[in-house]
Biopython code that builds the backbone (N, CA, C, O; Angstrom):
import numpy as np
from Bio.PDB.StructureBuilder import StructureBuilder

atoms = [
    (1, "MET", "N", (-15.905, -2.263, 7.545)),
    (1, "MET", "CA", (-14.931, -3.054, 8.109)),
    (1, "MET", "C", (-15.693, -4.181, 8.772)),
    (1, "MET", "O", (-14.928, -5.114, 9.015)),
    (2, "ASP", "N", (-16.847, -4.394, 9.120)),
    (2, "ASP", "CA", (-17.380, -5.820, 9.240)),
    (2, "ASP", "C", (-18.523, -6.269, 8.179)),
    (2, "ASP", "O", (-19.293, -7.219, 8.319)),
    (3, "THR", "N", (-18.445, -5.196, 6.876)),
    (3, "THR", "CA", (-18.939, -6.338, 6.093)),
    (3, "THR", "C", (-18.104, -6.705, 5.190)),
    (3, "THR", "O", (-18.703, -7.518, 4.485)),
    (4, "ILE", "N", (-16.573, -6.495, 4.643)),
    (4, "ILE", "CA", (-15.591, -7.112, 4.543)),
    (4, "ILE", "C", (-15.159, -8.358, 4.822)),
    (4, "ILE", "O", (-14.768, -9.342, 4.194)),
    (5, "ASN", "N", (-15.383, -7.958, 6.225)),
    (5, "ASN", "CA", (-14.592, -9.245, 6.895)),
    (5, "ASN", "C", (-15.825, -10.386, 6.971)),
    (5, "ASN", "O", (-15.589, -11.562, 6.696)),
    (6, "LYS", "N", (-17.232, -9.903, 7.393)),
    (6, "LYS", "CA", (-18.295, -11.267, 6.793)),
    (6, "LYS", "C", (-18.305, -11.301, 5.655)),
    (6, "LYS", "O", (-18.716, -12.446, 5.468)),
    (7, "ALA", "N", (-18.120, -10.795, 4.512)),
    (7, "ALA", "CA", (-17.983, -11.138, 3.511)),
    (7, "ALA", "C", (-16.888, -12.089, 2.353)),
    (7, "ALA", "O", (-17.084, -12.739, 1.326)),
    (8, "ALA", "N", (-15.568, -11.696, 3.269)),
    (8, "ALA", "CA", (-14.768, -12.149, 2.932)),
    (8, "ALA", "C", (-14.282, -13.778, 3.877)),
    (8, "ALA", "O", (-13.235, -14.420, 3.783)),
    (9, "LYS", "N", (-15.459, -14.032, 4.709)),
    (9, "LYS", "CA", (-15.631, -15.197, 5.510)),
    (9, "LYS", "C", (-14.167, -16.083, 5.704)),
    (9, "LYS", "O", (-13.776, -17.092, 5.118)),
    (10, "GLY", "N", (-13.636, -15.390, 6.614)),
    (10, "GLY", "CA", (-12.136, -15.751, 7.111)),
    (10, "GLY", "C", (-11.001, -15.264, 6.411)),
    (10, "GLY", "O", (-10.090, -14.722, 7.036)),
    (11, "GLU", "N", (-10.946, -15.450, 4.715)),
    (11, "GLU", "CA", (-9.825, -15.244, 4.162)),
    (11, "GLU", "C", (-9.555, -14.464, 4.250)),
    (11, "GLU", "O", (-8.370, -14.467, 3.918)),
    (12, "LEU", "N", (-10.055, -12.870, 4.722)),
    (12, "LEU", "CA", (-9.317, -11.447, 4.888)),
    (12, "LEU", "C", (-9.976, -10.835, 6.197)),
    (12, "LEU", "O", (-11.116, -10.409, 6.386)),
    (13, "VAL", "N", (-9.359, -10.892, 6.667)),
    (13, "VAL", "CA", (-9.872, -10.135, 8.473)),
    (13, "VAL", "C", (-9.401, -8.527, 8.303)),
    (13, "VAL", "O", (-8.194, -8.510, 8.545)),
    (14, "ILE", "N", (-9.795, -7.380, 8.033)),
    (14, "ILE", "CA", (-9.627, -6.237, 8.636)),
    (14, "ILE", "C", (-9.980, -5.863, 10.097)),
    (14, "ILE", "O", (-11.096, -5.722, 10.597)),
    (15, "LYS", "N", (-8.489, -5.711, 10.777)),
    (15, "LYS", "CA", (-9.460, -5.015, 12.332)),
    (15, "LYS", "C", (-8.049, -4.131, 12.538)),
    (15, "LYS", "O", (-6.871, -4.413, 12.316)),
    (16, "ILE", "N", (-8.794, -2.775, 13.133)),
    (16, "ILE", "CA", (-8.288, -1.484, 13.449)),
    (16, "ILE", "C", (-7.106, -1.987, 15.116)),
    (16, "ILE", "O", (-7.455, -2.457, 16.199)),
    (17, "VAL", "N", (-6.332, -1.774, 14.826)),
    (17, "VAL", "CA", (-5.454, -2.061, 15.997)),
    (17, "VAL", "C", (-4.755, -0.634, 16.391)),
    (17, "VAL", "O", (-3.976, -0.600, 17.344)),
    (18, "GLY", "N", (-5.086, 0.667, 15.554)),
    (18, "GLY", "CA", (-4.863, 1.693, 16.516)),
    (18, "GLY", "C", (-4.520, 2.848, 15.396)),
    (18, "GLY", "O", (-4.621, 2.464, 14.231)),
    (19, "GLY", "N", (-4.135, 4.183, 15.598)),
    (19, "GLY", "CA", (-3.698, 4.473, 14.601)),
    (19, "GLY", "C", (-2.211, 5.339, 15.028)),
    (19, "GLY", "O", (-1.193, 4.697, 15.287)),
    (20, "PRO", "N", (-2.223, 6.320, 15.052)),
    (20, "PRO", "CA", (-0.475, 7.220, 15.195)),
    (20, "PRO", "C", (-0.599, 7.244, 17.002)),
    (20, "PRO", "O", (0.281, 7.839, 17.623)),
    (21, "GLU", "N", (-1.739, 6.564, 17.754)),
    (21, "GLU", "CA", (-1.261, 6.107, 18.945)),
    (21, "GLU", "C", (-0.370, 4.699, 19.026)),
    (21, "GLU", "O", (0.694, 4.588, 19.635)),
    (22, "SER", "N", (-0.900, 3.874, 18.434)),
    (22, "SER", "CA", (0.078, 2.724, 18.592)),
    (22, "SER", "C", (1.301, 2.497, 17.444)),
    (22, "SER", "O", (2.084, 1.577, 17.686)),
    (23, "ILE", "N", (1.499, 3.246, 16.267)),
    (23, "ILE", "CA", (2.601, 3.273, 15.482)),
    (23, "ILE", "C", (2.606, 4.735, 15.251)),
    (23, "ILE", "O", (1.559, 5.382, 15.245)),
    (24, "PRO", "N", (3.912, 5.329, 15.036)),
    (24, "PRO", "CA", (3.526, 6.895, 14.658)),
    (24, "PRO", "C", (3.519, 6.749, 13.094)),
    (24, "PRO", "O", (4.025, 5.830, 12.449)),
    (25, "PRO", "N", (2.918, 7.719, 12.671)),
    (25, "PRO", "CA", (2.386, 7.600, 11.405)),
    (25, "PRO", "C", (3.663, 7.394, 10.030)),
    (25, "PRO", "O", (3.625, 6.741, 8.988)),
    (26, "ARG", "N", (4.857, 8.400, 10.715)),
    (26, "ARG", "CA", (5.664, 7.848, 9.498)),
    (26, "ARG", "C", (6.547, 6.617, 9.711)),
    (26, "ARG", "O", (7.420, 6.210, 8.944)),
    (27, "SER", "N", (6.084, 5.970, 11.159)),
    (27, "SER", "CA", (6.826, 4.834, 10.948)),
    (27, "SER", "C", (6.135, 3.481, 10.487)),
    (27, "SER", "O", (6.442, 2.311, 10.719)),
    (28, "GLN", "N", (5.103, 4.036, 9.759)),
    (28, "GLN", "CA", (4.129, 2.813, 9.428)),
    (28, "GLN", "C", (4.703, 2.147, 8.124)),
    (28, "GLN", "O", (4.624, 0.991, 7.709)),
    (29, "PRO", "N", (5.278, 3.221, 7.644)),
    (29, "PRO", "CA", (5.417, 1.782, 6.403)),
    (29, "PRO", "C", (6.702, 0.947, 6.555)),
    (29, "PRO", "O", (7.005, -0.065, 5.923)),
    (30, "GLU", "N", (7.460, 1.636, 7.614)),
    (30, "GLU", "CA", (8.480, 0.269, 8.008)),
    (30, "GLU", "C", (8.334, -0.562, 8.829)),
    (30, "GLU", "O", (9.167, -1.424, 9.110)),
    (31, "ALA", "N", (6.737, -0.349, 9.566)),
    (31, "ALA", "CA", (6.356, -1.490, 10.657)),
    (31, "ALA", "C", (5.673, -2.332, 9.863)),
    (31, "ALA", "O", (5.351, -3.396, 10.393)),
    (32, "VAL", "N", (5.174, -2.060, 8.086)),
    (32, "VAL", "CA", (4.773, -3.112, 7.462)),
    (32, "VAL", "C", (5.920, -4.216, 6.937)),
    (32, "VAL", "O", (5.804, -5.434, 6.798)),
    (33, "ARG", "N", (7.194, -3.246, 6.671)),
    (33, "ARG", "CA", (7.957, -4.051, 5.806)),
    (33, "ARG", "C", (8.601, -4.810, 6.723)),
    (33, "ARG", "O", (8.926, -5.879, 6.205)),
    (34, "LEU", "N", (9.037, -4.703, 8.236)),
    (34, "LEU", "CA", (9.046, -5.297, 9.070)),
    (34, "LEU", "C", (8.574, -6.603, 9.610)),
    (34, "LEU", "O", (9.195, -7.400, 10.315)),
    (35, "GLY", "N", (7.006, -6.692, 9.012)),
    (35, "GLY", "CA", (6.063, -7.504, 9.290)),
    (35, "GLY", "C", (5.497, -7.438, 11.163)),
    (35, "GLY", "O", (5.376, -8.320, 12.013)),
    (36, "ALA", "N", (5.254, -5.842, 11.180)),
    (36, "ALA", "CA", (5.070, -5.636, 12.602)),
    (36, "ALA", "C", (3.337, -5.679, 12.554)),
    (36, "ALA", "O", (2.603, -6.170, 13.412)),
    (37, "VAL", "N", (2.919, -4.978, 11.223)),
    (37, "VAL", "CA", (1.883, -4.980, 10.673)),
    (37, "VAL", "C", (1.161, -5.653, 9.531)),
    (37, "VAL", "O", (1.082, -4.583, 8.928)),
    (38, "ASP", "N", (0.749, -6.238, 8.962)),
    (38, "ASP", "CA", (0.494, -6.284, 7.820)),
    (38, "ASP", "C", (0.042, -5.194, 6.090)),
    (38, "ASP", "O", (0.418, -5.386, 4.934)),
    (39, "MET", "N", (-0.828, -4.168, 6.649)),
    (39, "MET", "CA", (-1.095, -3.465, 5.249)),
    (39, "MET", "C", (-1.021, -2.127, 6.365)),
    (39, "MET", "O", (-1.311, -2.141, 7.561)),
    (40, "ALA", "N", (-0.337, -0.535, 5.199)),
    (40, "ALA", "CA", (-0.751, 0.656, 5.886)),
    (40, "ALA", "C", (-1.522, 1.641, 4.793)),
    (40, "ALA", "O", (-0.896, 1.922, 3.771)),
    (41, "PHE", "N", (-2.404, 1.994, 4.913)),
    (41, "PHE", "CA", (-2.441, 3.320, 4.255)),
    (41, "PHE", "C", (-2.153, 4.600, 4.579)),
    (41, "PHE", "O", (-2.792, 5.215, 5.432)),
    (42, "VAL", "N", (-0.543, 5.410, 3.503)),
    (42, "VAL", "CA", (0.327, 6.383, 4.011)),
    (42, "VAL", "C", (0.161, 6.983, 2.569)),
    (42, "VAL", "O", (-0.396, 6.490, 1.588)),
    (43, "PRO", "N", (0.904, 8.377, 2.742)),
    (43, "PRO", "CA", (1.692, 9.113, 1.595)),
    (43, "PRO", "C", (2.828, 8.597, 0.924)),
    (43, "PRO", "O", (3.637, 8.089, 1.700)),
    (44, "CYS", "N", (3.098, 8.570, -0.096)),
    (44, "CYS", "CA", (4.172, 7.927, -0.743)),
    (44, "CYS", "C", (5.287, 9.182, -0.276)),
    (44, "CYS", "O", (6.326, 9.094, -0.930)),
    (45, "SER", "N", (5.284, 10.108, 0.526)),
    (45, "SER", "CA", (6.290, 10.832, 1.026)),
    (45, "SER", "C", (6.600, 10.257, 1.961)),
    (45, "SER", "O", (7.744, 10.472, 2.360)),
    (46, "TRP", "N", (5.880, 9.433, 2.608)),
    (46, "TRP", "CA", (6.103, 8.938, 4.104)),
    (46, "TRP", "C", (7.283, 7.756, 4.057)),
    (46, "TRP", "O", (7.894, 7.352, 5.046)),
    (47, "TYR", "N", (7.450, 7.326, 2.785)),
    (47, "TYR", "CA", (8.530, 5.910, 2.674)),
    (47, "TYR", "C", (9.367, 6.099, 1.684)),
    (47, "TYR", "O", (9.932, 5.154, 1.134)),
    (48, "GLN", "N", (9.588, 7.644, 1.258)),
    (48, "GLN", "CA", (11.008, 7.576, 0.262)),
    (48, "GLN", "C", (12.441, 7.204, 0.380)),
    (48, "GLN", "O", (13.341, 7.110, -0.454)),
    (49, "SER", "N", (12.364, 6.961, 2.086)),
    (49, "SER", "CA", (13.664, 6.263, 2.059)),
    (49, "SER", "C", (13.721, 4.770, 1.983)),
    (49, "SER", "O", (14.821, 4.216, 1.981)),
    (50, "ILE", "N", (12.676, 4.120, 1.924)),
    (50, "ILE", "CA", (12.040, 2.740, 1.089)),
    (50, "ILE", "C", (12.269, 2.081, 0.372)),
    (50, "ILE", "O", (12.816, 0.978, 0.395)),
    (51, "VAL", "N", (11.775, 2.828, -0.571)),
    (51, "VAL", "CA", (11.013, 3.135, -1.787)),
    (51, "VAL", "C", (11.535, 4.584, -3.008)),
    (51, "VAL", "O", (10.930, 5.375, -3.732)),
    (52, "PRO", "N", (12.735, 4.342, -2.722)),
    (52, "PRO", "CA", (12.787, 5.924, -3.870)),
    (52, "PRO", "C", (12.242, 6.191, -4.407)),
    (52, "PRO", "O", (12.188, 7.407, -4.225)),
    (53, "GLU", "N", (11.246, 5.785, -5.562)),
    (53, "GLU", "CA", (10.729, 5.840, -6.354)),
    (53, "GLU", "C", (9.051, 6.785, -6.220)),
    (53, "GLU", "O", (8.547, 7.620, -6.971)),
    (54, "ALA", "N", (8.579, 6.184, -4.937)),
    (54, "ALA", "CA", (7.918, 6.878, -3.956)),
    (54, "ALA", "C", (7.995, 8.562, -4.237)),
    (54, "ALA", "O", (6.916, 9.155, -4.247)),
    (55, "ALA", "N", (9.238, 9.339, -4.464)),
    (55, "ALA", "CA", (8.871, 10.499, -4.463)),
    (55, "ALA", "C", (8.743, 10.753, -5.820)),
    (55, "ALA", "O", (9.630, 11.588, -5.995)),
    (56, "VAL", "N", (8.354, 10.621, -6.602)),
    (56, "VAL", "CA", (7.545, 10.618, -7.847)),
    (56, "VAL", "C", (6.285, 10.333, -8.197)),
    (56, "VAL", "O", (5.612, 10.792, -9.120)),
    (57, "MET", "N", (6.000, 9.465, -7.309)),
    (57, "MET", "CA", (4.758, 8.599, -7.271)),
    (57, "MET", "C", (3.539, 9.941, -7.575)),
    (57, "MET", "O", (2.804, 9.930, -8.562)),
    (58, "ASN", "N", (3.531, 10.526, -7.015)),
    (58, "ASN", "CA", (2.631, 11.585, -6.648)),
    (58, "ASN", "C", (2.147, 12.563, -8.152)),
    (58, "ASN", "O", (1.046, 13.045, -8.420)),
    (59, "LEU", "N", (3.472, 12.609, -8.958)),
    (59, "LEU", "CA", (3.426, 13.592, -9.697)),
    (59, "LEU", "C", (2.475, 12.740, -11.268)),
    (59, "LEU", "O", (2.579, 13.419, -12.290)),
    (60, "SER", "N", (1.965, 11.919, -11.367)),
    (60, "SER", "CA", (1.369, 11.031, -12.469)),
    (60, "SER", "C", (-0.077, 11.731, -12.474)),
    (60, "SER", "O", (-0.513, 12.348, -11.502)),
    (61, "LYS", "N", (-0.689, 11.582, -13.545)),
    (61, "LYS", "CA", (-1.980, 12.483, -13.494)),
    (61, "LYS", "C", (-2.747, 11.431, -13.874)),
    (61, "LYS", "O", (-3.936, 11.663, -14.092)),
    (62, "LEU", "N", (-2.201, 9.967, -14.046)),
    (62, "LEU", "CA", (-3.379, 9.198, -14.913)),
    (62, "LEU", "C", (-3.649, 8.285, -13.404)),
    (62, "LEU", "O", (-3.064, 7.877, -12.401)),
    (63, "GLU", "N", (-5.424, 8.326, -14.305)),
    (63, "GLU", "CA", (-6.481, 7.098, -13.458)),
    (63, "GLU", "C", (-5.472, 6.035, -12.786)),
    (63, "GLU", "O", (-4.301, 6.171, -13.140)),
    (64, "PRO", "N", (-5.803, 4.772, -11.669)),
    (64, "PRO", "CA", (-5.153, 4.215, -11.481)),
    (64, "PRO", "C", (-5.293, 3.213, -12.552)),
    (64, "PRO", "O", (-4.265, 2.537, -12.558)),
    (65, "TRP", "N", (-6.289, 2.741, -13.648)),
    (65, "TRP", "CA", (-6.581, 2.202, -14.490)),
    (65, "TRP", "C", (-5.687, 2.016, -15.458)),
    (65, "TRP", "O", (-5.085, 1.019, -15.859)),
    (66, "ASP", "N", (-5.699, 3.268, -15.805)),
    (66, "ASP", "CA", (-4.464, 3.802, -16.806)),
    (66, "ASP", "C", (-3.393, 3.337, -16.413)),
    (66, "ASP", "O", (-2.698, 2.765, -17.253)),
    (67, "GLU", "N", (-2.880, 3.440, -14.912)),
    (67, "GLU", "CA", (-1.343, 3.352, -14.660)),
    (67, "GLU", "C", (-1.593, 2.196, -15.298)),
    (67, "GLU", "O", (-1.417, 2.382, -16.502)),
    (68, "ARG", "N", (-1.950, 0.987, -15.044)),
    (68, "ARG", "CA", (-2.047, -0.251, -15.008)),
    (68, "ARG", "C", (-1.958, -0.753, -16.680)),
    (68, "ARG", "O", (-1.231, -1.652, -17.102)),
    (69, "LYS", "N", (-2.724, -0.072, -17.333)),
    (69, "LYS", "CA", (-2.189, -0.029, -18.762)),
    (69, "LYS", "C", (-0.814, 0.590, -19.329)),
    (69, "LYS", "O", (-0.244, 0.149, -20.327)),
    (70, "THR", "N", (-0.388, 1.614, -18.596)),
    (70, "THR", "CA", (0.939, 2.128, -19.005)),
    (70, "THR", "C", (2.114, 1.148, -18.853)),
    (70, "THR", "O", (3.047, 1.140, -19.656)),
    (71, "GLY", "N", (2.019, 0.133, -17.555)),
    (71, "GLY", "CA", (3.038, -0.528, -17.293)),
    (71, "GLY", "C", (3.357, 0.174, -15.742)),
    (71, "GLY", "O", (3.829, -0.617, -14.925)),
    (72, "TRP", "N", (3.204, 1.167, -15.414)),
    (72, "TRP", "CA", (3.430, 2.488, -13.997)),
    (72, "TRP", "C", (3.589, 1.135, -13.058)),
    (72, "TRP", "O", (4.539, 0.703, -12.405)),
    (73, "PHE", "N", (2.062, 0.591, -13.305)),
    (73, "PHE", "CA", (1.756, -0.045, -11.683)),
    (73, "PHE", "C", (2.870, -1.166, -11.486)),
    (73, "PHE", "O", (3.222, -1.537, -10.366)),
    (74, "ASP", "N", (3.458, -1.735, -12.821)),
    (74, "ASP", "CA", (3.641, -3.156, -12.970)),
    (74, "ASP", "C", (5.192, -2.705, -11.949)),
    (74, "ASP", "O", (5.786, -3.256, -11.022)),
    (75, "TYR", "N", (5.386, -1.401, -12.743)),
    (75, "TYR", "CA", (7.066, -1.032, -12.332)),
    (75, "TYR", "C", (7.266, -0.889, -10.555)),
    (75, "TYR", "O", (8.069, -1.277, -9.706)),
    (76, "LEU", "N", (5.721, 0.095, -10.630)),
    (76, "LEU", "CA", (5.653, -0.190, -8.522)),
    (76, "LEU", "C", (5.962, -1.264, -8.377)),
    (76, "LEU", "O", (7.163, -1.534, -8.363)),
    (77, "VAL", "N", (4.876, -2.388, -8.199)),
    (77, "VAL", "CA", (5.028, -3.708, -8.331)),
    (77, "VAL", "C", (6.632, -4.384, -7.976)),
    (77, "VAL", "O", (6.894, -4.971, -6.926)),
    (78, "GLU", "N", (7.438, -4.189, -8.913)),
    (78, "GLU", "CA", (8.560, -4.311, -9.075)),
    (78, "GLU", "C", (9.431, -3.729, -7.905)),
    (78, "GLU", "O", (9.963, -4.537, -7.144)),
    (79, "LYS", "N", (9.600, -2.475, -7.722)),
    (79, "LYS", "CA", (10.302, -1.962, -6.965)),
    (79, "LYS", "C", (9.807, -1.938, -5.644)),
    (79, "LYS", "O", (10.747, -2.016, -4.854)),
    (80, "HIS", "N", (8.534, -1.849, -4.995)),
    (80, "HIS", "CA", (8.201, -1.857, -3.890)),
    (80, "HIS", "C", (8.509, -3.617, -3.334)),
    (80, "HIS", "O", (8.690, -3.858, -2.141)),
    (81, "GLN", "N", (8.522, -4.503, -4.193)),
    (81, "GLN", "CA", (9.213, -5.691, -4.112)),
    (81, "GLN", "C", (10.538, -5.631, -3.704)),
    (81, "GLN", "O", (10.921, -6.318, -2.757)),
    (82, "LYS", "N", (11.414, -4.756, -4.416)),
    (82, "LYS", "CA", (12.762, -5.088, -3.862)),
    (82, "LYS", "C", (12.602, -4.651, -1.930)),
    (82, "LYS", "O", (13.192, -5.174, -0.984)),
    (83, "ALA", "N", (11.738, -3.700, -1.937)),
    (83, "ALA", "CA", (11.629, -2.878, 0.056)),
    (83, "ALA", "C", (11.006, -4.284, 0.092)),
    (83, "ALA", "O", (10.418, -3.816, 1.067)),
    (84, "GLY", "N", (10.753, -4.995, 0.033)),
    (84, "GLY", "CA", (9.831, -6.063, 1.290)),
    (84, "GLY", "C", (8.504, -6.164, 1.223)),
    (84, "GLY", "O", (7.739, -6.855, 1.897)),
    (85, "LEU", "N", (8.246, -5.239, 0.144)),
    (85, "LEU", "CA", (6.460, -4.753, 0.151)),
    (85, "LEU", "C", (5.562, -5.046, -0.923)),
    (85, "LEU", "O", (5.984, -5.246, -2.062)),
    (86, "ARG", "N", (4.772, -5.071, -0.730)),
    (86, "ARG", "CA", (3.550, -5.680, -2.286)),
    (86, "ARG", "C", (2.691, -3.833, -2.078)),
    (86, "ARG", "O", (2.053, -3.257, -1.198)),
    (87, "TYR", "N", (3.358, -3.404, -3.935)),
    (87, "TYR", "CA", (2.377, -2.422, -4.017)),
    (87, "TYR", "C", (1.265, -2.726, -4.133)),
    (87, "TYR", "O", (1.289, -3.885, -4.547)),
    (88, "VAL", "N", (-0.345, -2.209, -3.960)),
    (88, "VAL", "CA", (-1.657, -2.206, -3.880)),
    (88, "VAL", "C", (-2.145, -1.346, -4.836)),
    (88, "VAL", "O", (-2.659, -1.952, -5.776)),
    (89, "GLY", "N", (-2.163, -0.356, -4.914)),
    (89, "GLY", "CA", (-2.751, 0.788, -5.323)),
    (89, "GLY", "C", (-2.708, 1.737, -4.605)),
    (89, "GLY", "O", (-2.215, 1.625, -3.482)),
    (90, "THR", "N", (-3.348, 3.250, -5.184)),
    (90, "THR", "CA", (-3.760, 4.236, -5.052)),
    (90, "THR", "C", (-5.076, 4.384, -4.517)),
    (90, "THR", "O", (-5.834, 3.419, -4.615)),
    (91, "SER", "N", (-5.500, 5.506, -3.928)),
    (91, "SER", "CA", (-6.781, 5.719, -3.564)),
    (91, "SER", "C", (-7.381, 6.938, -3.643)),
    (91, "SER", "O", (-8.271, 7.347, -2.897)),
    (92, "ASP", "N", (-6.661, 7.767, -4.963)),
    (92, "ASP", "CA", (-7.575, 8.643, -5.614)),
    (92, "ASP", "C", (-6.490, 9.394, -6.320)),
    (92, "ASP", "O", (-5.510, 9.174, -5.609)),
    (93, "ILE", "N", (-5.983, 10.394, -7.623)),
    (93, "ILE", "CA", (-4.581, 10.814, -7.892)),
    (93, "ILE", "C", (-4.500, 12.233, -7.198)),
    (93, "ILE", "O", (-3.514, 12.968, -7.161)),
    (94, "ALA", "N", (-6.004, 12.503, -6.545)),
    (94, "ALA", "CA", (-4.960, 13.512, -5.556)),
    (94, "ALA", "C", (-5.023, 13.876, -4.560)),
    (94, "ALA", "O", (-5.082, 15.042, -4.170)),
    (95, "ALA", "N", (-5.018, 12.749, -3.882)),
    (95, "ALA", "CA", (-4.557, 12.540, -2.554)),
    (95, "ALA", "C", (-3.220, 11.551, -2.476)),
    (95, "ALA", "O", (-2.502, 11.357, -1.495)),
    (96, "ARG", "N", (-3.113, 11.006, -3.761)),
    (96, "ARG", "CA", (-2.108, 10.011, -3.365)),
    (96, "ARG", "C", (-1.792, 9.114, -2.614)),
    (96, "ARG", "O", (-0.664, 8.621, -2.612)),
    (97, "PHE", "N", (-2.994, 8.654, -1.640)),
    (97, "PHE", "CA", (-2.269, 8.076, -0.703)),
    (97, "PHE", "C", (-2.271, 6.573, -1.097)),
    (97, "PHE", "O", (-3.334, 6.204, -1.596)),
    (98, "ILE", "N", (-1.127, 5.460, -0.957)),
    (98, "ILE", "CA", (-0.756, 4.219, -1.447)),
    (98, "ILE", "C", (-1.034, 3.302, 0.030)),
    (98, "ILE", "O", (-0.749, 3.539, 1.204)),
    (99, "LEU", "N", (-1.916, 1.846, -0.827)),
    (99, "LEU", "CA", (-2.245, 1.378, 0.038)),
    (99, "LEU", "C", (-1.340, -0.493, -0.795)),
    (99, "LEU", "O", (-1.274, -1.128, -1.848)),
    (100, "TRP", "N", (-0.952, -0.522, 0.390)),
    (100, "TRP", "CA", (0.322, -1.949, 0.307)),
    (100, "TRP", "C", (-0.059, -2.926, 1.342)),
    (100, "TRP", "O", (-0.940, -2.786, 2.190)),
    (101, "GLN", "N", (0.623, -3.808, 1.183)),
    (101, "GLN", "CA", (1.042, -5.036, 2.757)),
    (101, "GLN", "C", (2.106, -5.642, 2.449)),
    (101, "GLN", "O", (2.860, -5.394, 1.507)),
    (102, "ARG", "N", (2.226, -6.785, 3.561)),
    (102, "ARG", "CA", (3.488, -7.436, 3.289)),
    (102, "ARG", "C", (3.566, -8.658, 2.607)),
    (102, "ARG", "O", (4.618, -9.093, 2.139)),
    (103, "ILE", "N", (2.089, -9.430, 2.510)),
    (103, "ILE", "CA", (2.365, -10.706, 2.172)),
    (103, "ILE", "C", (1.653, -10.599, 0.256)),
    (103, "ILE", "O", (0.734, -9.902, -0.174)),
    (104, "PRO", "N", (1.971, -10.952, -0.003)),
    (104, "PRO", "CA", (2.074, -10.663, -1.445)),
    (104, "PRO", "C", (0.607, -11.662, -1.843)),
    (104, "PRO", "O", (-0.404, -11.139, -2.310)),
    (105, "SER", "N", (0.742, -13.463, -1.505)),
    (105, "SER", "CA", (-0.248, -14.261, -1.484)),
    (105, "SER", "C", (-1.489, -13.740, -1.275)),
    (105, "SER", "O", (-2.326, -14.557, -1.660)),
    (106, "ARG", "N", (-1.912, -12.902, -0.907)),
    (106, "ARG", "CA", (-3.310, -12.251, 0.124)),
    (106, "ARG", "C", (-3.974, -11.059, -1.302)),
    (106, "ARG", "O", (-5.052, -10.467, -1.268)),
    (107, "ILE", "N", (-3.158, -11.012, -2.189)),
    (107, "ILE", "CA", (-3.827, -10.008, -2.551)),
    (107, "ILE", "C", (-4.078, -10.279, -4.185)),
    (107, "ILE", "O", (-3.142, -10.115, -4.968)),
    (108, "ARG", "N", (-5.165, -10.629, -4.569)),
    (108, "ARG", "CA", (-5.154, -10.681, -6.374)),
    (108, "ARG", "C", (-5.233, -9.638, -7.364)),
    (108, "ARG", "O", (-5.822, -8.571, -7.189)),
    (109, "ARG", "N", (-4.761, -9.902, -8.172)),
    (109, "ARG", "CA", (-4.274, -8.554, -9.249)),
    (109, "ARG", "C", (-5.657, -8.711, -9.753)),
    (109, "ARG", "O", (-6.405, -9.677, -9.602)),
    (110, "SER", "N", (-5.899, -7.445, -10.463)),
    (110, "SER", "CA", (-7.245, -7.884, -11.559)),
    (110, "SER", "C", (-6.669, -7.224, -12.898)),
    (110, "SER", "O", (-7.310, -7.296, -13.946)),
]
sb = StructureBuilder()
sb.init_structure("model")
sb.init_model(0)
sb.init_chain("A")
sb.init_seg("    ")
for serial, (resi, resn, name, xyz) in enumerate(atoms, 1):
    if name == "N":
        sb.init_residue(resn, " ", resi, " ")
    sb.init_atom(name, np.array(xyz, "f"), 0.0, 1.0, " ", f" {name:<3s}", serial, name[0])
structure = sb.get_structure()
C-alpha cells in the first residue's frame, strides 16, 4: 500500500479504513454504489441483486486478458455502469473476486 501511494504521487491514495468491522462484507458492494467508499474487492455472488449478470461471472474460464479480447470485459463494464459501479477486473479465475470502484475517471483501461 505504501509503495503504491508513493508511486502514485497523490493521484491515487489507498487507505484501509477497516474490514467487516466498518462495513459488513455483503454490504460493501452497495456501499461503493452509494459512494460511502470508493472501492471494494468482493466475490461476485455478493452483489447479484445490484448487477444480475454477476450470477454468471464466475462461470468464465477465460484468463482476464482473453475476456477483454472477446468483449466479455466490456459487457461487464456496461452492466456495472448501469448499476452505478465501474467494473475494473478480477483477481484470478479460481477465486473470482471482483475489483471495481465508484469514480470511473480514476481508472485507466489498458
